[in-house]
MITOR-112850 format. One record per residue: x, y, z of N, C-alpha, C, CB in turn; residue in one letter. Coordinates in pm, whole numbers, plus 50000, padded with zeros to 5 digits. Glycine has a CB too. Layout:
<atoms>
ATOM    nX    nY    nZ   caX   caY   caZ    cX    cY    cZ   cbX   cbY   cbZ res
ATOM     X     Y     Z     X     Y     Z     X     Y     Z     X     Y     Z   A
...
</atoms>
This chain:
<atoms>
ATOM    nX    nY    nZ   caX   caY   caZ    cX    cY    cZ   cbX   cbY   cbZ res
ATOM 50509 50894 48894 50501 50890 49043 50425 50739 49087 50407 51033 49097   X
ATOM 50527 50687 49197 50496 50587 49232 50420 50603 49381 50611 50510 49218   X
ATOM 50365 50499 49395 50281 50490 49538 50373 50388 49620 50103 50423 49519   X
ATOM 50415 50469 49760 50473 50414 49867 50425 50372 49970 50539 50470 49902   X
ATOM 50448 50263 50052 50389 50199 50143 50463 50230 50268 50378 50064 50110   X
ATOM 50404 50281 50387 50510 50325 50517 50442 50179 50584 50480 50520 50626   X
ATOM 50552 50095 50577 50516 49955 50615 50505 49965 50792 50649 49835 50551   X
ATOM 50564 50056 50859 50541 50041 50986 50397 50066 51031 50628 50117 51049   X
ATOM 50293 50152 50957 50180 50188 50969 50058 50046 50934 50181 50317 50875   X
ATOM 50147 49960 50860 50005 49876 50800 50002 49774 50904 50014 49795 50626   X
ATOM 49849 49752 50912 49806 49652 51022 49752 49542 50943 49695 49710 51130   X
ATOM 49795 49524 50837 49750 49425 50703 49603 49369 50699 49845 49284 50701   X
ATOM 49526 49469 50713 49371 49479 50723 49309 49409 50592 49319 49644 50733   X
ATOM 49384 49441 50462 49343 49422 50336 49244 49488 50249 49317 49323 50338   X
ATOM 49215 49595 50296 49104 49666 50245 49139 49723 50100 49066 49779 50346   X
ATOM 49291 49772 50121 49345 49848 49981 49362 49738 49875 49504 49932 50002   X
ATOM 49378 49598 49953 49416 49480 49820 49268 49470 49755 49480 49289 49885   X
ATOM 49155 49460 49866 49038 49415 49790 48965 49521 49701 48940 49361 49887   X
ATOM 49000 49657 49723 48932 49765 49630 49013 49818 49499 48904 49893 49720   X
ATOM 49147 49770 49518 49241 49788 49384 49168 49742 49297 49379 49719 49373   X
ATOM 49125 49870 49183 49065 49820 49054 49175 49742 48984 49010 49941 48958   X
ATOM 49288 49771 48992 49412 49724 48904 49492 49588 48967 49527 49859 48895   X
ATOM 49451 49545 49088 49512 49460 49159 49640 49437 49162 49470 49372 49143   X
ATOM 49679 49587 49188 49836 49622 49189 49907 49563 49337 49856 49810 49177   X
ATOM 49800 49569 49454 49863 49512 49573 49844 49367 49607 49820 49583 49682   X
ATOM 49941 49336 49701 49901 49205 49748 50002 49182 49880 49919 49085 49620   X
ATOM 49947 49076 49976 50034 49085 50081 50171 49021 50035 49972 49016 50207   X
ATOM 50258 49099 50149 50418 49034 50098 50428 48953 50191 50562 49130 50091   X
ATOM 50546 48849 50200 50543 48750 50298 50644 48842 50433 50616 48583 50224   X
ATOM 50665 48960 50420 50746 49028 50514 50636 49072 50622 50833 49154 50445   X
ATOM 50699 49080 50730 50615 49153 50844 50707 49281 50906 50575 49033 50978   X
ATOM 50610 49334 50950 50664 49471 51022 50682 49461 51183 50552 49598 50994   X
ATOM 50767 49555 51230 50759 49541 51357 50656 49477 51473 50774 49638 51373   X
ATOM 50572 49539 51420 50410 49481 51493 50403 49370 51478 50270 49525 51440   X
ATOM 50425 49290 51382 50422 49149 51328 50322 49118 51253 50422 49056 51419   X
ATOM 50273 49237 51193 50177 49235 51066 50245 49219 50914 50095 49379 51065   X
ATOM 50164 49121 50841 50207 49133 50710 50160 49240 50630 50182 49026 50649   X
ATOM 50251 49274 50578 50256 49416 50516 50198 49405 50373 50411 49477 50511   X
ATOM 50160 49516 50284 50095 49510 50196 50239 49574 50110 49946 49577 50212   X
ATOM 50252 49521 49968 50331 49543 49894 50268 49599 49752 50405 49432 49894   X
ATOM 50362 49644 49661 50300 49680 49510 50411 49551 49451 50331 49889 49434   X
ATOM 50294 49456 49395 50345 49354 49320 50361 49404 49149 50243 49226 49345   X
ATOM 50262 49488 49095 50283 49524 48985 50274 49671 48984 50205 49459 48903   X
ATOM 50371 49742 49013 50356 49908 49013 50346 49970 48870 50492 49981 49086   X
ATOM 50378 49875 48786 50358 49968 48649 50195 49982 48627 50434 49886 48497   X
ATOM 50126 49880 48652 49985 49889 48633 49925 49967 48722 49924 49773 48636   X
ATOM 49962 50038 48790 49894 50145 48905 49870 50260 48790 50018 50206 49062   X
ATOM 49737 50315 48851 49695 50434 48734 49676 50533 48825 49550 50413 48630   X
ATOM 49722 50544 48973 49697 50646 49071 49565 50707 49107 49769 50740 49039   X
ATOM 49481 50599 49081 49354 50610 49119 49299 50677 49260 49318 50488 49109   X
ATOM 49390 50648 49368 49377 50670 49472 49272 50614 49570 49378 50769 49460   X
ATOM 49213 50499 49530 49137 50429 49633 49240 50350 49747 49037 50318 49551   X
ATOM 49344 50306 49752 49404 50281 49824 49415 50377 49941 49490 50252 49766   X
ATOM 49434 50514 49891 49456 50607 50020 49316 50625 50064 49533 50762 49992   X
ATOM 49216 50605 49998 49087 50659 50084 49012 50522 50162 48962 50743 49964   X
ATOM 49054 50385 50102 49042 50288 50169 49114 50263 50307 49064 50208 50089   X
ATOM 49253 50321 50303 49325 50268 50396 49289 50340 50549 49470 50283 50348   X
ATOM 49255 50253 50666 49231 50347 50775 49388 50372 50841 49112 50277 50890   X
ATOM 49530 50306 50834 49613 50339 50873 49698 50468 50822 49653 50243 50878   X
ATOM 49651 50522 50701 49704 50620 50599 49867 50568 50570 49693 50791 50665   X
ATOM 49863 50418 50549 49978 50367 50490 50031 50403 50350 49961 50242 50491   X
ATOM 49956 50507 50275 50013 50540 50129 50049 50635 50130 49945 50540 50021   X
ATOM 50162 50679 50064 50227 50805 50033 50259 50818 49840 50386 50802 50138   X
ATOM 50262 50925 49825 50319 50929 49659 50466 50957 49690 50245 51066 49543   X
ATOM 50527 50873 49628 50706 50872 49641 50742 51016 49621 50798 50770 49509   X
ATOM 50706 51092 49510 50755 51226 49500 50757 51339 49593 50703 51268 49414   X
ATOM 50622 51285 49684 50619 51358 49839 50634 51330 49943 50540 51400 49877   X
ATOM 50714 51206 49961 50783 51112 50077 50954 51208 50076 50795 50890 50012   X
ATOM 50899 51222 50231 51085 51276 50232 51160 51155 50293 51129 51439 50353   X
ATOM 51275 51157 50245 51368 51071 50229 51460 51096 50364 51436 51092 50088   X
</atoms>
């Protein structure tokens, strides 16, 4: 199971990056339609599914990939 970032919701606050214990998340060079730098999973293999990113994100940016409707 992998965490997916809903890029259009991201406002670039960085709370998820700050609190990620495994330092999996980084700011991407890409921007969403609102102009915010979006968060990306730099090291998805290090993610232990702790859920801190879900809890810290005020914009509900993160979903588990198996529950994401394509």
